[in-house]
C-alpha positions as CSV (number, residue, x, y, z in Angstrom):
1,M,4.7,18.5,-20.4
2,N,3.4,22.1,-20.3
3,K,5.5,25.0,-19.1
4,I,3.4,25.6,-16.0
5,F,3.7,22.0,-14.9
6,K,7.5,22.1,-15.4
7,L,7.9,25.3,-13.4
8,S,5.7,24.1,-10.6
9,L,7.5,20.8,-10.2
10,L,10.9,22.4,-10.4
11,A,9.9,24.8,-7.7
12,I,8.7,22.0,-5.5
13,V,11.9,19.9,-6.0
14,S,14.1,23.0,-5.6
15,F,12.4,23.8,-2.3
16,T,12.6,20.2,-1.2
17,L,16.4,20.1,-1.9
18,A,16.9,23.5,-0.1
19,F,15.0,22.5,3.0
20,A,16.7,19.2,3.7
21,E,19.1,18.5,6.6
22,G,18.0,21.2,9.1
23,N,18.5,21.2,12.8
24,M,15.6,19.2,14.1
25,D,16.6,19.1,17.8
26,K,14.6,22.3,18.3
27,K,11.5,23.3,16.5
28,P,12.3,26.1,14.0
29,K,10.3,29.2,13.8
30,K,8.6,28.1,10.6
31,M,8.4,24.5,9.3
32,M,7.0,23.0,6.2
33,Y,3.7,21.1,6.7
34,Q,5.4,17.8,6.2
35,A,8.1,18.4,8.9
36,V,8.1,17.4,12.5
37,P,10.7,17.8,15.3
38,M,13.2,14.9,15.6
39,D,11.6,13.7,18.8
40,K,8.2,13.4,17.1
41,A,9.5,11.3,14.2
42,T,9.6,7.5,14.3
43,I,12.6,6.2,12.4
44,I,12.1,2.4,11.8
45,Q,15.1,1.8,9.5
46,D,18.5,1.3,11.1
47,G,22.1,1.9,10.3
48,K,24.2,5.1,9.9
49,T,21.9,6.4,7.1
50,K,18.7,5.8,9.0
51,N,17.7,9.4,9.1
52,Y,17.8,9.8,5.3
53,C,15.6,8.5,2.5
54,P,17.5,5.7,0.7
55,V,16.4,6.9,-2.7
56,C,16.8,10.7,-2.7
57,G,18.8,11.3,0.5
58,M,16.3,13.7,2.0
59,T,16.2,14.0,5.8
60,L,13.2,11.9,6.9
61,P,11.9,14.1,9.8
62,L,11.7,17.1,7.5
63,F,9.2,15.2,5.3
64,Y,7.8,12.9,8.0
65,K,4.1,13.4,7.3
66,T,4.6,11.8,3.8
67,N,7.0,9.1,5.0
68,H,6.4,5.6,3.8
69,A,8.2,2.3,4.7
70,A,8.5,-1.2,3.5
71,K,10.3,-4.5,4.1
72,H,13.2,-5.4,1.8
73,E,15.2,-8.6,2.1
74,G,14.5,-8.8,5.9
75,H,15.2,-5.1,6.6
76,T,13.0,-2.0,6.8
77,K,13.5,0.9,4.3
78,Q,12.0,4.2,5.2
79,Y,11.2,6.8,2.4
80,C,10.5,10.5,2.4
81,S,7.5,9.9,0.2
82,I,5.4,7.3,-1.7
83,H,7.2,8.6,-4.8
84,C,10.6,7.4,-3.6
85,M,9.1,4.1,-2.4
86,V,7.4,3.4,-5.8
87,E,10.7,4.5,-7.6
88,D,12.7,2.0,-5.5
89,K,10.3,-0.8,-6.5
90,E,9.4,0.0,-10.1
91,L,12.7,1.5,-11.3
92,N,15.4,0.1,-8.9
93,G,13.8,-3.4,-8.6
94,A,13.5,-3.5,-4.8
95,K,11.4,-6.4,-3.7
96,L,9.1,-4.5,-1.2
97,S,6.4,-5.9,1.1
98,D,4.4,-4.8,4.1
99,E,4.2,-1.2,3.0
100,K,3.4,1.4,5.6
101,V,2.5,5.1,5.7
102,V,2.5,7.7,8.4
103,D,-1.0,8.6,9.7
104,N,-1.2,12.4,9.6
105,K,-3.4,12.4,12.7
106,T,-1.3,10.4,15.2
107,L,2.1,10.5,13.4
108,K,2.3,6.7,13.8
109,F,3.0,4.2,11.0
110,I,0.0,2.3,9.7
111,E,-0.6,-0.3,7.1
112,A,-0.7,1.5,3.7
113,K,-3.3,-0.9,2.3
114,D,-5.7,0.1,5.0
115,A,-5.0,3.9,4.8
116,T,-7.2,6.5,3.3
117,Y,-5.3,9.1,1.3
118,V,-6.0,12.7,0.4
119,V,-4.4,13.4,-3.0
120,G,-3.9,16.8,-4.5
121,S,-4.6,19.0,-1.4
122,S,-3.3,22.5,-1.0
123,K,-0.6,21.2,1.3
124,P,2.8,20.7,-0.4
125,G,3.8,17.5,-2.1
126,T,7.1,15.7,-1.5
127,M,9.1,14.8,-4.6
128,S,6.0,15.6,-6.6
129,M,3.7,18.5,-7.4
130,T,0.7,16.5,-6.2
131,S,0.5,16.0,-2.5
132,K,-0.4,12.7,-1.0
133,Y,-1.2,12.3,2.7
134,G,-2.4,9.1,4.5
135,F,-4.8,8.7,7.4
136,A,-5.8,5.7,9.5
137,N,-9.4,6.8,9.8
138,E,-11.5,7.9,6.8
139,A,-13.2,10.5,8.9
140,D,-9.9,12.2,9.6
141,A,-9.1,12.1,5.8
142,I,-12.5,13.7,5.0
143,A,-12.0,16.4,7.6
144,F,-8.5,17.2,6.1
145,Q,-10.0,17.2,2.6
146,K,-12.7,19.7,3.6
147,A,-10.1,22.0,5.0
148,N,-7.5,21.6,2.3
149,G,-9.1,20.2,-0.8
150,G,-8.0,17.1,-2.8
151,E,-9.5,13.7,-3.6
152,I,-10.1,10.7,-1.4
153,K,-8.3,7.6,-2.6
154,K,-7.1,4.2,-1.4
155,Y,-3.5,2.9,-1.5
156,D,-3.8,0.9,-4.7
157,E,-5.2,3.9,-6.5
158,V,-2.4,6.2,-5.2
159,Y,0.3,3.7,-6.1
160,E,-1.0,3.4,-9.6
161,L,-1.2,7.2,-10.0
162,V,2.5,7.5,-8.8
163,A,3.7,4.7,-11.0
164,K,2.0,6.2,-14.1
165,G,3.6,9.6,-13.5
166,M,7.0,8.3,-12.5
167,E,8.8,8.8,-15.8
168,K,7.9,12.5,-16.2
169,E,8.4,13.4,-12.6
170,K,11.7,11.4,-12.3
171,A,13.1,13.3,-15.4
172,M,12.4,16.7,-13.8
173,I,13.8,15.6,-10.5
174,L,17.0,14.3,-12.1
175,K,17.4,17.6,-14.0
176,R,17.2,19.6,-10.7
177,Q,19.4,17.2,-8.8
178,A,22.1,17.4,-11.6
179,K,22.2,21.2,-11.1
180,A,22.4,20.8,-7.3
181,A,25.2,18.3,-7.7
182,K,27.2,20.8,-9.8
183,M,26.9,23.3,-7.0
184,G,27.8,20.6,-4.6
185,E,31.1,20.0,-6.4
186,K,32.0,23.6,-6.1
187,I,31.2,23.7,-2.4
188,Y,33.1,20.4,-1.8
189,N,36.2,21.7,-3.6
190,K,36.1,25.0,-1.6
191,M,35.0,23.9,1.9
192,C,35.6,20.2,2.4
193,K,38.5,17.9,3.2
194,K,39.0,15.7,0.2
195,I,38.0,12.1,0.7
196,D,38.7,8.9,-1.4
197,V,35.5,7.1,-0.6
198,K,33.0,5.6,-3.1
199,F,29.4,6.1,-1.9
200,D,26.4,4.0,-3.0
201,S,23.8,6.7,-2.3
202,V,23.3,10.3,-1.4
203,A,22.2,9.1,2.1
204,Q,25.5,7.3,2.6
205,A,27.4,10.4,1.5
206,K,25.5,12.7,3.8
207,A,25.9,10.3,6.8
208,Y,29.6,10.1,6.2
209,I,30.1,13.9,5.9
210,S,28.1,14.5,9.0
211,E,29.8,11.8,11.1
212,N,33.3,12.7,10.1
213,K,32.9,16.4,9.8
214,T,34.7,16.5,6.5
215,C,32.9,19.7,5.6
216,G,32.7,21.0,9.2
217,E,29.2,21.5,10.6
218,M,27.6,21.7,7.2
219,K,23.8,21.4,7.2
220,G,20.9,22.4,5.1
221,K,21.0,23.0,1.4
222,P,24.9,22.8,1.1
223,L,24.9,19.4,2.7
224,Q,22.3,18.1,0.3
225,Q,24.2,19.5,-2.6
226,V,27.5,18.0,-1.6
227,G,25.7,14.7,-0.8
228,L,24.3,14.7,-4.3
229,Y,27.7,15.3,-5.8
230,L,29.5,12.7,-3.8
231,G,26.7,10.1,-4.0
232,R,26.7,10.3,-7.8
233,K,30.4,10.4,-8.5
């Protein structure tokens, strides 16, 4: 992997981690392209962790325009990105079906197999240096491509692309998350009430912290860092 690729991916993942868990009740002055206010996001998974990606723990409305979803053992799982959905299936062994993606035009979930994607546009990627945005209508995808660059692809092509690059991207993400978790440990020891709870995921840790106020009104980058620490203990 060349140095430029490494630096670019680290920058994207770092910014992704830093941006997670903001206040979405009101639209901030400046938002990432992927983000929408909470009232514009459709959350179709349930439970206390419903607002977080089950794989990486990111806050779903902050990356809503790249959200994907799929059925797993009778329940819906909603992901911040196709990267996390493919990781869940290919690396974690999740038996996924009925995959969906957010249509960037209407912000509604659509069948991923019927979507037209724009891959590699100038808009930011989520959990990847290569952006991937889905559209219900090919005409909308072409208009987006003309304005922002990228290539037109169908779902199967995008899935294969993500799966092939998973090993390299996952390694870089884990490296960045490990650094964030170390900082989370320092923040936890300094600012949080100590808890004796074993978490199965970053999403579960973040939901517990937020609900029980064990770290006060912690949000943003510190919450993601503490969540990474507790979710991986």
